[in-house]
C-alpha positions in Angstrom: 55.1 193.1 113.0 54.9 189.6 112.4 54.0 187.1 115.1 56.3 183.6 115.1 54.6 181.7 117.7 52.9 179.6 114.9 56.2 179.0 113.2 58.4 175.6 113.8 61.8 175.1 112.9 62.7 171.4 111.4 66.8 170.6 111.8 68.8 167.9 112.6 69.7 168.8 115.7 73.2 170.2 114.6 74.4 172.1 117.9 75.1 175.4 115.9 71.3 175.8 114.4 70.0 175.0 118.0 72.0 177.7 119.4 71.0 180.0 116.5 67.4 179.2 116.6 67.0 179.9 120.6 68.9 183.2 119.9 67.5 184.6 117.0 63.7 183.1 117.5 63.7 182.8 121.5 59.9 181.8 121.4 59.5 179.6 118.8 59.0 175.7 118.5 61.8 173.6 117.3 61.6 170.0 115.8 64.0 167.3 115.3 63.9 165.4 112.0 63.1 162.1 112.7 65.3 160.3 110.0 68.2 162.2 111.5 67.5 161.0 115.3 66.7 157.6 114.2 70.4 157.2 112.5 72.2 159.1 115.6 70.3 156.1 117.7 71.5 153.4 115.2 75.0 155.0 115.6 75.2 155.9 119.1 73.2 153.2 120.6 72.3 150.2 118.4 76.0 149.8 117.9 76.7 148.5 121.7 74.1 146.0 121.1 75.4 144.0 118.1 73.0 140.7 118.2 69.7 143.1 118.2 67.9 143.9 115.0 68.6 147.3 114.3 65.9 147.8 112.3 63.3 146.5 114.8 64.1 149.1 117.1 64.6 151.7 114.8 61.1 150.7 114.0 60.0 151.0 117.4 61.9 154.2 117.8 59.7 155.7 115.0 56.6 154.3 116.7 57.8 156.5 119.8 57.9 159.3 118.0 54.5 158.8 116.2 52.8 158.2 119.3 49.8 160.3 119.7 49.6 159.7 123.4 51.9 160.3 126.4 50.9 156.8 127.5 51.8 155.3 124.2 55.1 157.2 124.2 56.1 156.1 127.5 55.1 152.1 126.7 57.3 152.4 123.5 60.0 154.3 125.6 59.9 151.6 128.3 60.1 148.8 125.8 63.2 150.1 124.1 65.0 150.7 127.3 64.0 147.3 128.8 65.9 145.9 125.9 68.8 148.3 125.6 69.1 150.0 128.6 72.0 152.1 127.1 69.3 153.9 125.2 68.0 155.6 128.4 70.7 158.2 128.3 70.3 158.9 124.3 66.6 159.3 124.5 66.9 161.7 128.0 69.3 163.7 126.2 67.8 164.3 123.0 65.1 166.3 124.0 62.1 164.0 123.4 59.5 167.3 123.6 61.2 168.5 120.3 60.9 165.0 118.4 57.8 163.1 120.0 54.3 164.0 118.8 52.8 163.3 122.2 54.9 165.6 123.8 55.8 168.5 121.4 54.3 171.6 122.5 53.9 173.3 119.4 52.2 172.6 115.8 54.6 170.1 113.8 52.2 170.9 111.0 52.1 167.1 110.1 55.9 167.1 109.6 58.0 164.5 111.1 61.0 165.3 109.1 62.9 167.4 106.7 63.2 165.3 103.7 62.2 167.9 101.5 65.3 169.8 102.5 67.1 167.1 102.2 66.1 166.8 98.4 66.7 170.2 97.4 70.5 169.7 99.0 71.1 166.6 97.0 69.5 168.3 93.8 71.7 171.4 94.0 74.7 169.6 95.4 76.8 170.4 92.2 76.1 174.0 92.2 76.6 174.9 96.3 80.4 175.7 95.4 79.6 177.8 92.2 80.2 181.1 92.3 76.9 183.2 93.3 75.7 184.0 90.0 76.4 180.4 88.3 75.0 178.7 91.4 71.8 181.0 90.7 71.7 180.3 87.2 72.7 176.3 87.8 69.4 176.2 90.0 67.3 178.0 87.4 68.3 176.2 84.5 
């Protein structure tokens, strides 16, 4: 019998993936990809602040995710919320325990994004719509 308590799934926070992981592997850890989260932060929060520097606040958001302690995490969060109050709901609804190092209950295995999966998806993009045998052959070649 395989023990899953050491596994961590990484995803882009798609609702179907979140639900499926919880149903199929209820005791497993689920981490959210920081790249997707930052993209959502910019699209959902920063668009309300056209005069703010999006790159600066994206950088602060990333520092928040990488923060090694809860105190440092909270300092960055407070900085973001003081300057962009609409970020409070986004942060609260984003389940910080799934993306912030300081709050994550499991082991992220040194990974904060799923770039390798994105690279794979981009690499096989042309093959994804082929019939299965042709797709496998295309990927093999």
